[in-house]
DSSP file (Angstrom, degrees, kcal/mol; ACC not computed):
  #  RESIDUE AA STRUCTURE BP1 BP2  ACC     N-H-->O    O-->H-N    N-H-->O    O-->H-N    TCO  KAPPA ALPHA  PHI   PSI    X-CA   Y-CA   Z-CA
    1    1 A M              0   0    0      0, 0.0     2,-0.1     0, 0.0     6,-0.0   0.000 360.0 360.0 360.0 134.1   -1.5   -1.5   -0.5
    2    2 A T    >   -     0   0    0      1,-0.1     3,-1.4     4,-0.0     0, 0.0  -0.371 360.0-102.3 -87.0 171.5    0.5   -4.5   -1.6
    3    3 A S  T 3  S+     0   0    0      1,-0.3    -1,-0.1    -2,-0.1     0, 0.0   0.691 121.9  56.5 -68.6 -16.6    4.3   -4.9   -1.2
    4    4 A N  T 3  S+     0   0    0      2,-0.0     2,-0.3     0, 0.0    -1,-0.3   0.548  95.0  81.2 -90.3  -7.7    4.7   -4.1   -5.0
    5    5 A E    <   -     0   0    0     -3,-1.4     2,-0.4     2,-0.0     0, 0.0  -0.738  59.2-168.5 -98.6 147.2    2.8   -0.8   -4.7
    6    6 A M        -     0   0    0     -2,-0.3     2,-0.4     2,-0.0    -3,-0.0  -0.997   4.4-158.6-135.5 132.5    4.4    2.4   -3.6
    7    7 A R        -     0   0    0     -2,-0.4     2,-0.5    -6,-0.0    -2,-0.0  -0.909   3.0-167.4-111.2 136.2    2.6    5.6   -2.7
    8    8 A I        -     0   0    0     -2,-0.4     2,-0.1     4,-0.0    -2,-0.0  -0.985  17.7-143.2-119.5 120.5    4.2    9.0   -2.7
    9    9 A D     >  -     0   0    0     -2,-0.5     4,-2.1     1,-0.1     5,-0.2  -0.324  27.0-104.2 -79.3 168.0    2.2   11.7   -1.0
   10   10 A R  H  > S+     0   0    0      1,-0.2     4,-2.6     2,-0.2     5,-0.2   0.874 118.9  55.7 -59.9 -40.5    2.1   15.2   -2.3
   11   11 A R  H  > S+     0   0    0      1,-0.2     4,-2.5     2,-0.2    -1,-0.2   0.922 108.2  48.0 -60.8 -45.2    4.4   16.5    0.4
   12   12 A T  H  > S+     0   0    0      1,-0.2     4,-2.3     2,-0.2    -1,-0.2   0.907 112.6  49.2 -62.3 -42.5    7.1   14.0   -0.4
   13   13 A A  H  X S+     0   0    0     -4,-2.1     4,-2.2     2,-0.2    -2,-0.2   0.907 112.3  47.7 -63.9 -41.8    6.9   14.9   -4.1
   14   14 A M  H  X S+     0   0    0     -4,-2.6     4,-2.4     2,-0.2    -2,-0.2   0.896 111.2  50.1 -68.7 -39.9    7.1   18.6   -3.4
   15   15 A V  H  X S+     0   0    0     -4,-2.5     4,-2.3    -5,-0.2    -1,-0.2   0.928 111.5  49.3 -63.1 -44.1   10.1   18.3   -1.1
   16   16 A G  H  X S+     0   0    0     -4,-2.3     4,-2.1     1,-0.2    -2,-0.2   0.907 111.5  48.5 -60.6 -42.8   11.9   16.2   -3.7
   17   17 A A  H  X S+     0   0    0     -4,-2.2     4,-2.4     1,-0.2    -1,-0.2   0.885 110.5  52.2 -64.7 -38.4   11.2   18.7   -6.4
   18   18 A G  H  X S+     0   0    0     -4,-2.4     4,-2.5     2,-0.2    -2,-0.2   0.896 108.1  50.4 -64.9 -40.5   12.4   21.5   -4.1
   19   19 A V  H  X S+     0   0    0     -4,-2.3     4,-2.3     2,-0.2    -2,-0.2   0.920 111.7  48.0 -63.4 -44.2   15.7   19.7   -3.5
   20   20 A L  H  X S+     0   0    0     -4,-2.1     4,-2.3     2,-0.2    -2,-0.2   0.911 112.1  49.3 -63.4 -42.3   16.2   19.2   -7.2
   21   21 A A  H  X S+     0   0    0     -4,-2.4     4,-2.4     1,-0.2    -2,-0.2   0.908 111.0  49.8 -64.1 -41.6   15.5   22.9   -7.9
   22   22 A A  H  X S+     0   0    0     -4,-2.5     4,-2.6     2,-0.2    -1,-0.2   0.909 110.7  49.8 -63.8 -41.8   17.8   24.1   -5.2
   23   23 A A  H  X S+     0   0    0     -4,-2.3     4,-2.2     1,-0.2    -1,-0.2   0.910 111.5  48.7 -63.4 -42.0   20.6   21.8   -6.5
   24   24 A A  H  X S+     0   0    0     -4,-2.3     4,-2.3     2,-0.2    -2,-0.2   0.901 111.9  49.5 -64.7 -40.5   20.1   23.2  -10.0
   25   25 A T  H  X S+     0   0    0     -4,-2.4     4,-2.3     2,-0.2    -2,-0.2   0.928 110.8  48.9 -64.7 -45.6   20.1   26.8   -8.8
   26   26 A L  H  X S+     0   0    0     -4,-2.6     4,-1.0     1,-0.2    -1,-0.2   0.899 112.2  49.3 -61.5 -40.4   23.3   26.3   -6.8
   27   27 A T  H  < S+     0   0    0     -4,-2.2     3,-0.5     1,-0.2    11,-0.2   0.927 114.0  45.0 -63.8 -44.6   25.0   24.7   -9.7
   28   28 A A  H  < S+     0   0    0     -4,-2.3    -2,-0.2     1,-0.2    -1,-0.2   0.817 115.6  47.3 -69.7 -30.6   24.0   27.5  -12.1
   29   29 A C  H  < S+     0   0    0     -4,-2.3     2,-1.8    -5,-0.2    -1,-0.2   0.550  81.1  99.1 -91.8  -7.3   24.9   30.2   -9.6
   30   30 A S     <  +     0   0    0     -4,-1.0     8,-2.7    -3,-0.5     2,-0.3  -0.576  56.7 163.6 -83.2  85.4   28.4   28.9   -8.6
   31   31 A A  B     -A   37   0A   0     -2,-1.8     2,-0.1     6,-0.2     5,-0.1  -0.742  33.8-127.4-106.4 150.6   30.4   31.2  -10.9
   32   32 A E    >   -     0   0    0      4,-2.7     3,-1.8    -2,-0.3    -1,-0.1  -0.305  40.8 -90.1 -83.0 175.2   34.0   32.1  -10.9
   33   33 A K  T 3  S+     0   0    0      1,-0.3    -1,-0.1     2,-0.1    -2,-0.0   0.847 124.8  54.9 -54.4 -40.4   35.3   35.7  -10.9
   34   34 A D  T 3  S-     0   0    0      2,-0.1    -1,-0.3     1,-0.1    62,-0.0   0.435 119.2-106.3 -81.1   3.4   35.5   35.9  -14.7
   35   35 A G  S <  S+     0   0    0     -3,-1.8    -2,-0.1     1,-0.3    -1,-0.1   0.317  79.6 128.0  93.1  -9.1   31.8   34.9  -15.0
   36   36 A A  S    S-     0   0    0      1,-0.1    -4,-2.7    -5,-0.1    -1,-0.3  -0.593  70.3 -99.1 -80.3 142.7   32.4   31.4  -16.3
   37   37 A P  B >   -A   31   0A   0      0, 0.0     3,-2.1     0, 0.0    -6,-0.2  -0.307  47.5 -95.3 -59.7 143.1   30.6   28.7  -14.4
   38   38 A A  T 3  S+     0   0    0     -8,-2.7     3,-0.1     1,-0.3    -8,-0.1  -0.348 110.2  11.2 -59.6 134.9   32.7   26.9  -11.9
   39   39 A G  T 3  S+     0   0    0     54,-0.3    27,-0.3     1,-0.2    -1,-0.3   0.509  95.5 145.1  75.8   3.3   34.2   23.7  -13.3
   40   40 A A    <   -     0   0    0     -3,-2.1     2,-0.4    25,-0.1    24,-0.3  -0.384  31.6-161.7 -74.6 152.4   33.2   24.7  -16.8
   41   41 A Q        -     0   0    0     -3,-0.1     3,-0.1    -2,-0.1    11,-0.1  -0.986  24.3-108.5-131.2 147.1   35.2   23.8  -19.8
   42   42 A A        -     0   0    0     -2,-0.4     2,-0.0     1,-0.1    14,-0.0  -0.362  50.1 -86.2 -68.0 150.5   35.1   25.3  -23.2
   43   43 A P        -     0   0    0      0, 0.0     2,-0.5     0, 0.0    -1,-0.1  -0.374  51.0-154.4 -57.5 133.7   33.7   23.2  -25.9
   44   44 A V        +     0   0    0      6,-0.1     2,-0.2    -3,-0.1     6,-0.1  -0.951  18.6 174.9-118.8 128.5   36.5   21.1  -27.3
   45   45 A G        +     0   0    0     -2,-0.5     7,-0.1     3,-0.0     0, 0.0  -0.679  43.9  54.2-113.1 176.4   36.8   19.6  -30.7
   46   46 A G  S    S+     0   0    0     -2,-0.2     4,-0.1    89,-0.1     3,-0.1  -0.748  86.5  24.3 105.9-148.4   39.7   17.8  -32.1
   47   47 A P  S >  S-     0   0    0      0, 0.0     3,-1.6     0, 0.0     2,-0.1  -0.087  83.8 -94.8 -61.7 152.7   41.7   14.8  -30.9
   48   48 A A  T 3  S+     0   0    0      1,-0.3     3,-0.1    89,-0.1    -3,-0.0  -0.403 113.8  28.7 -61.1 140.8   40.2   12.2  -28.6
   49   49 A G  T 3  S+     0   0    0      1,-0.3    89,-1.4    -3,-0.1    -1,-0.3   0.545  83.1 161.3  82.9   7.3   41.1   13.0  -25.0
   50   50 A A  E <   -B  137   0B   0     -3,-1.6    87,-0.3    87,-0.2    -1,-0.3  -0.426  19.6-176.4 -64.5 131.6   41.3   16.8  -25.7
   51   51 A L  E     -     0   0B   0     85,-3.6     2,-0.3     1,-0.4    86,-0.2   0.804  61.5 -22.4 -95.0 -39.0   41.0   18.7  -22.5
   52   52 A A  E     -B  136   0B   0     84,-1.3    84,-3.2   -11,-0.1    -1,-0.4  -0.968  64.8 -96.7-162.3 167.4   41.0   22.3  -23.9
   53   53 A K  E >   -B  135   0B   0     -2,-0.3     3,-1.6    82,-0.2     4,-0.4  -0.744  34.2-123.4 -90.7 146.0   41.9   24.4  -26.8
   54   54 A T  G >  S+     0   0    0     80,-2.5     3,-1.4    -2,-0.3    81,-0.1   0.861 112.4  60.0 -58.5 -34.5   45.2   26.3  -26.6
   55   55 A A  G 3  S+     0   0    0     79,-0.4    -1,-0.3     1,-0.3    80,-0.1   0.701  96.2  62.1 -67.6 -18.6   43.4   29.5  -27.2
   56   56 A D  G <  S+     0   0    0     -3,-1.6    -1,-0.3     1,-0.1    -2,-0.2   0.579  90.0  75.5 -83.0  -9.6   41.2   28.9  -24.0
   57   57 A V  S <  S-     0   0    0     -3,-1.4    -1,-0.1    -4,-0.4    14,-0.1  -0.886  80.6-141.8-107.3 106.7   44.3   29.0  -21.7
   58   58 A P    >   -     0   0    0      0, 0.0     3,-1.9     0, 0.0    14,-0.5  -0.338  22.9-104.1 -69.6 146.0   45.5   32.6  -21.2
   59   59 A V  T 3  S+     0   0    0      1,-0.3     3,-0.1    12,-0.1    15,-0.1  -0.520 113.0  19.5 -63.4 130.4   49.1   33.4  -21.0
   60   60 A G  T 3  S+     0   0    0     12,-3.6    38,-0.4     1,-0.3    -1,-0.3   0.627 127.7  56.7  80.6  13.7   49.9   34.1  -17.3
   61   61 A G  E <   -D   72   0C   0     -3,-1.9    11,-2.3    11,-0.5    -1,-0.3  -0.659  64.5-153.5-148.9-156.6   46.7   32.2  -16.3
   62   62 A G  E     -D   71   0C   0     33,-0.3     2,-0.3     9,-0.2    33,-0.3  -0.986  11.8-119.3-174.9 178.8   45.0   28.9  -16.6
   63   63 A V  E     -D   70   0C   0      7,-2.5     7,-2.9    -2,-0.3     2,-0.5  -0.947  18.9-130.6-134.8 155.0   41.8   26.8  -16.7
   64   64 A I  E     -D   69   0C   0     -2,-0.3     2,-0.5   -24,-0.3     5,-0.2  -0.946  23.0-179.8-109.0 123.9   40.5   24.0  -14.6
   65   65 A V  E >   -D   68   0C   0      3,-3.4     3,-1.8    -2,-0.5     2,-0.3  -0.895  59.0 -64.4-125.9  99.0   39.2   21.0  -16.5
   66   66 A G  T 3  S-     0   0    0     -2,-0.5   -27,-0.0   -27,-0.3   -15,-0.0  -0.435 120.6  -9.2  61.9-120.5   37.9   18.2  -14.3
   67   67 A D  T 3  S+     0   0    0     -2,-0.3    16,-1.6    -3,-0.1     2,-0.4   0.215 124.7  81.8 -95.1  15.8   40.8   16.9  -12.2
   68   68 A T  E <   -DE  65  82C   0     -3,-1.8    -3,-3.4    14,-0.2     2,-0.5  -0.970  59.0-157.4-126.3 135.5   43.4   18.8  -14.3
   69   69 A V  E     -DE  64  81C   0     12,-3.0    12,-2.5    -2,-0.4     2,-0.5  -0.944  13.7-163.1-103.2 128.8   44.6   22.4  -14.1
   70   70 A I  E     +DE  63  80C   0     -7,-2.9    -7,-2.5    -2,-0.5     2,-0.3  -0.965  13.4 178.5-113.5 121.9   46.2   23.6  -17.3
   71   71 A T  E     -DE  62  79C   0      8,-2.5     8,-2.4    -2,-0.5    -9,-0.2  -0.793  26.2-154.3-118.5 163.9   48.3   26.8  -17.1
   72   72 A Q  E     +D   61   0C   0    -11,-2.3   -12,-3.6   -14,-0.5   -11,-0.5  -0.702  16.4 174.2-134.6  81.2   50.3   28.8  -19.6
   73   73 A P  E    S+     0   0C   0      0, 0.0     2,-0.3     0, 0.0    -1,-0.1   0.889  75.6  11.3 -58.1 -41.4   53.0   30.6  -17.5
   74   74 A T  E >  S- E   0  77C   0      3,-0.6     3,-2.6    -3,-0.1   -14,-0.0  -0.934 108.1 -69.3-133.4 158.8   54.7   31.9  -20.7
   75   75 A A  T 3  S+     0   0    0     -2,-0.3     3,-0.1     1,-0.3    -3,-0.0  -0.202 119.8   2.9 -52.7 124.1   53.5   32.0  -24.3
   76   76 A G  T 3  S+     0   0    0      1,-0.1     2,-0.8   -22,-0.1    -1,-0.3   0.390 101.2 113.0  82.7  -3.3   53.4   28.5  -25.7
   77   77 A N  E <   -E   74   0C   0     -3,-2.6    -3,-0.6     2,-0.0     2,-0.4  -0.870  46.6-173.7-106.2 101.6   54.5   26.8  -22.5
   78   78 A F  E     -     0   0C   0     -2,-0.8     2,-0.4    -6,-0.2    -6,-0.2  -0.795   4.1-166.0-101.2 137.1   51.6   24.7  -21.2
   79   79 A V  E     -E   71   0C   0     -8,-2.4    -8,-2.5    -2,-0.4     2,-0.5  -0.973   7.7-151.8-124.2 133.4   51.7   22.9  -17.8
   80   80 A G  E     +E   70   0C   0     -2,-0.4    47,-2.5    47,-0.3     2,-0.3  -0.902  22.9 170.3-105.2 133.6   49.3   20.2  -16.5
   81   81 A L  E     -EF  69 126C   0    -12,-2.5   -12,-3.0    -2,-0.5    45,-0.2  -0.942  38.8 -96.6-137.6 156.4   48.7   19.9  -12.8
   82   82 A S  E     -E   68   0C   0     43,-2.9   -14,-0.2    -2,-0.3    45,-0.1  -0.485  23.9-144.0 -67.9 144.2   46.4   18.0  -10.4
   83   83 A S  S    S+     0   0    0    -16,-1.6     9,-2.9    -2,-0.1     2,-0.6   0.332  71.6 102.9 -91.8   7.8   43.4   20.1   -9.3
   84   84 A T  B    S-G   91   0D   0    -17,-0.3     7,-0.2     7,-0.2     6,-0.1  -0.824  75.9-125.9 -95.3 118.7   43.5   18.5   -5.8
   85   85 A C     >  -     0   0    0      5,-3.4     4,-1.3    -2,-0.6    -2,-0.1  -0.354   9.2-140.2 -61.7 137.5   45.0   20.8   -3.2
   86   86 A T  T  4 S+     0   0    0     36,-0.3    35,-0.1     1,-0.2    -1,-0.1   0.531  92.2  66.3 -79.3  -5.9   47.9   19.1   -1.3
   87   87 A H  T  4 S-     0   0    0      3,-0.1    -1,-0.2    33,-0.1    31,-0.0   0.976 128.8 -14.8 -78.7 -60.1   46.8   20.6    2.0
   88   88 A A  T  4 S-     0   0    0      2,-0.1    -2,-0.2    32,-0.0    -1,-0.1   0.283  93.7-100.5-132.5   9.4   43.4   18.9    2.7
   89   89 A G     <  +     0   0    0     -4,-1.3    -3,-0.1     1,-0.2     2,-0.0   0.583  70.0 145.9  84.3   8.9   42.4   17.3   -0.6
   90   90 A C        -     0   0    0     -6,-0.1    -5,-3.4     1,-0.1     2,-0.4  -0.345  55.6-104.9 -71.1 160.0   39.9   20.0   -1.7
   91   91 A Q  B     -G   84   0D   0     -7,-0.2    -7,-0.2     1,-0.1    13,-0.2  -0.744  37.6-111.9 -85.0 133.6   39.6   20.8   -5.4
   92   92 A V        -     0   0    0     -9,-2.9    10,-0.3    -2,-0.4     3,-0.1  -0.304  25.2-149.9 -61.3 151.8   41.2   24.1   -6.3
   93   93 A G        -     0   0    0      8,-3.0   -54,-0.3     1,-0.3     2,-0.3   0.803  55.8 -16.0-101.0 -32.9   38.6   26.7   -7.3
   94   94 A N  E     -H  101   0E   0      7,-1.3     7,-3.1   -56,-0.1     2,-0.5  -0.987  46.8-123.1-164.0 168.1   40.1   29.1   -9.9
   95   95 A V  E     +H  100   0E   0     -2,-0.3     2,-0.3   -33,-0.3   -33,-0.3  -0.983  48.3 144.9-121.2 115.7   43.1   30.5  -11.5
   96   96 A S  E >   +H   99   0E   0      3,-2.3     3,-1.9    -2,-0.5    -2,-0.1  -0.997  54.9  12.2-152.4 151.8   43.4   34.2  -11.2
   97   97 A D  T 3  S-     0   0    0     -2,-0.3   -36,-0.1     1,-0.3     3,-0.1   0.817 129.6 -55.4  51.2  35.9   46.0   36.9  -10.8
   98   98 A G  T 3  S+     0   0    0    -38,-0.4    13,-0.5     1,-0.2     2,-0.3   0.571 118.2  94.5  79.9   9.6   48.8   34.4  -11.6
   99   99 A T  E <  S-H   96   0E   0     -3,-1.9    -3,-2.3    11,-0.1     2,-0.5  -0.954  70.3-128.5-133.2 155.7   47.9   31.9   -8.9
  100  100 A I  E     -HI  95 109E   0      9,-3.1     9,-2.4    -2,-0.3     2,-0.4  -0.894  37.7-152.9 -96.8 125.8   45.8   28.7   -8.6
  101  101 A N  E     -HI  94 108E   0     -7,-3.1    -8,-3.0    -2,-0.5    -7,-1.3  -0.868  14.7-152.3-117.8 133.5   43.6   29.2   -5.6
  102  102 A C     >  -     0   0    0      5,-2.7     4,-1.1    -2,-0.4   -10,-0.2  -0.879   5.3-158.3 -99.9 124.9   42.0   26.7   -3.2
  103  103 A P  T  4 S+     0   0    0      0, 0.0    -1,-0.1     0, 0.0   -11,-0.1   0.681  79.7  70.2 -76.2 -16.5   38.7   27.9   -1.7
  104  104 A C  T  4 S-     0   0    0    -13,-0.2   -12,-0.0     1,-0.1   -13,-0.0   0.959 124.6  -7.9 -69.8 -52.1   38.9   25.6    1.4
  105  105 A H  T  4 S-     0   0    0     -3,-0.1    -1,-0.1     2,-0.1    15,-0.0   0.286  99.5 -99.3-133.1   7.9   41.7   27.1    3.4
  106  106 A G     <  +     0   0    0     -4,-1.1     2,-0.0     1,-0.2    -2,-0.0   0.605  59.8 162.0  87.8  11.7   43.3   29.7    1.2
  107  107 A S        -     0   0    0     -5,-0.1    -5,-2.7    -6,-0.1     2,-0.4  -0.376  19.9-160.6 -63.8 145.7   46.3   27.8   -0.3
  108  108 A R  E     -IJ 101 117E   0      9,-2.7     8,-3.0    -7,-0.2     9,-1.9  -0.980   5.5-165.2-130.2 143.6   47.7   29.4   -3.4
  109  109 A F  E     -IJ 100 115E   0     -9,-2.4    -9,-3.1    -2,-0.4     6,-0.2  -0.953  21.2-117.0-128.5 145.8   49.9   27.8   -6.0
  110  110 A G    >   -     0   0    0      4,-3.5     3,-2.2    -2,-0.4   -11,-0.1  -0.221  41.2 -97.5 -70.0 169.5   52.1   29.3   -8.8
  111  111 A L  T 3  S+     0   0    0    -13,-0.5   -40,-0.2     1,-0.3    -1,-0.1   0.630 127.9  54.7 -66.7 -12.7   51.3   28.5  -12.4
  112  112 A D  T 3  S-     0   0    0      2,-0.1    -1,-0.3   -40,-0.1   -32,-0.1   0.371 124.8-103.5 -97.4   2.4   54.0   25.8  -12.2
  113  113 A G  S <  S+     0   0    0     -3,-2.2    11,-2.4     1,-0.3    -2,-0.1   0.286  75.3 140.1  94.9  -9.0   52.3   24.2   -9.2
  114  114 A S        -     0   0    0      9,-0.2    -4,-3.5     1,-0.1     2,-0.4  -0.295  63.1 -96.6 -67.2 153.0   54.7   25.6   -6.6
  115  115 A V  E     +J  109   0E   0     -6,-0.2    -6,-0.3     1,-0.2     3,-0.1  -0.570  43.0 170.7 -73.5 125.2   53.3   26.7   -3.2
  116  116 A S  E    S+     0   0E   0     -8,-3.0     2,-0.3    -2,-0.4    -7,-0.2   0.645  71.9   4.7-103.4 -24.4   52.7   30.5   -3.2
  117  117 A G  E    S-J  108   0E   0     -9,-1.9    -9,-2.7     3,-0.0     3,-0.4  -0.920  85.3-109.2-164.2 135.7   50.8   30.7    0.1
  118  118 A G  S    S+     0   0    0     -2,-0.3     3,-0.1     1,-0.3    -9,-0.0  -0.057  80.4  93.0 -77.5 177.7   49.9   28.1    2.7
  119  119 A P  S    S+     0   0    0      0, 0.0    -1,-0.3     0, 0.0   -13,-0.1  -0.931 100.0  79.4 -86.0  -9.6   48.6   26.3    4.6
  120  120 A A        -     0   0    0     -3,-0.4   -12,-0.1     1,-0.1   -33,-0.1  -0.339  51.8-179.4 -59.8 142.6   49.7   23.8    1.8
  121  121 A T        +     0   0    0    -35,-0.1    -6,-0.2    -3,-0.1    -1,-0.1   0.503  61.0  67.9-117.7 -12.8   53.4   23.0    2.0
  122  122 A Q  S    S-     0   0    0     -8,-0.1   -36,-0.3     1,-0.1   -35,-0.1  -0.859  83.4-115.4-110.1 143.9   53.6   20.6   -1.0
  123  123 A P        -     0   0    0      0, 0.0    -9,-0.2     0, 0.0    -2,-0.1  -0.234  40.1 -89.5 -69.5 163.7   53.3   21.7   -4.7
  124  124 A L        -     0   0    0    -11,-2.4   -39,-0.1     1,-0.1   -41,-0.1  -0.581  51.7-109.3 -69.3 133.8   50.5   20.5   -6.9
  125  125 A P        -     0   0    0      0, 0.0   -43,-2.9     0, 0.0     2,-0.1  -0.359  33.6-108.9 -65.9 145.2   51.6   17.2   -8.6
  126  126 A A  B     -F   81   0C   0    -45,-0.2   -45,-0.3    -3,-0.0   -13,-0.0  -0.430  26.1-158.2 -70.7 147.1   52.3   17.4  -12.4
  127  127 A K        -     0   0    0    -47,-2.5   -47,-0.3   -58,-0.2     2,-0.2  -1.000  26.7-113.3-124.7 128.7   49.8   15.8  -14.8
  128  128 A P        +     0   0    0      0, 0.0    11,-2.4     0, 0.0     2,-0.3  -0.428  46.6 159.7 -68.7 127.0   51.2   14.9  -18.2
  129  129 A I  E     -C  138   0B   0      9,-0.3     2,-0.3    -2,-0.2     9,-0.2  -0.910  16.4-167.7-135.1 163.9   49.7   16.9  -21.1
  130  130 A R  E     -C  137   0B   0      7,-2.2     7,-2.9    -2,-0.3     2,-0.5  -0.981  23.9-114.8-149.1 159.5   50.7   17.6  -24.6
  131  131 A V  E     -C  136   0B   0     -2,-0.3     2,-0.5     5,-0.2     5,-0.2  -0.844  24.7-176.6 -98.3 128.7   49.7   20.0  -27.4
  132  132 A E  E >   -C  135   0B   0      3,-3.0     3,-2.1    -2,-0.5     2,-0.4  -0.935  66.2 -53.6-123.3 105.4   48.3   18.4  -30.6
  133  133 A G  T 3  S-     0   0    0     -2,-0.5   -87,-0.0     1,-0.3    -2,-0.0  -0.518 122.4 -20.4  64.3-120.2   47.6   21.2  -33.1
  134  134 A D  T 3  S+     0   0    0     -2,-0.4   -80,-2.5    -3,-0.1   -79,-0.4   0.180 123.9  88.3-104.6  17.0   45.4   23.7  -31.3
  135  135 A S  E <   -BC  53 132B   0     -3,-2.1    -3,-3.0   -82,-0.3     2,-0.5  -0.850  65.8-141.6-115.1 151.0   44.3   21.2  -28.6
  136  136 A I  E     -BC  52 131B   0    -84,-3.2   -85,-3.6    -2,-0.3   -84,-1.3  -0.955  29.1-176.0-107.9 125.5   45.7   20.2  -25.3
  137  137 A V  E     -BC  50 130B   0     -7,-2.9    -7,-2.2    -2,-0.5     2,-0.3  -0.856  33.6 -99.5-122.6 155.1   45.3   16.5  -24.6
  138  138 A A  E       C   0 129B   0    -89,-1.4    -9,-0.3    -2,-0.3    -7,-0.0  -0.557 360.0 360.0 -67.8 133.9   46.1   14.2  -21.7
  139  139 A A              0   0    0    -11,-2.4   -10,-0.2    -2,-0.3    -1,-0.1   0.448 360.0 360.0 -92.8 360.0   49.4   12.5  -22.4
């Protein structure tokens, strides 16, 4: 075999395929409480930079879109927050029962980003968003 040739034996190919299949399965199976895939975002049409549709953010709840948590504490009042927990830098996992929840160490945050339960002691930082028509966009 020359230096420009590369051989992959069957075992190496099968192990690689197994790793890819396992990763795909874990991604598909990591679902939140409400049945939506973790980290999923609803299809968004509309303005450039649109993060979500206003209808996708429940009153008294929220959604996680990439590095942004969008909540709607009261009807028509949308809040943008960082999705990075202030305790250890983990990404928050879901918004349920009126709190934003971090799966790493159990920190909970209010829909306004305030700390509801530790170990975090600092609130989630605000992220600027605005409503354009029926879309929520990064400001």
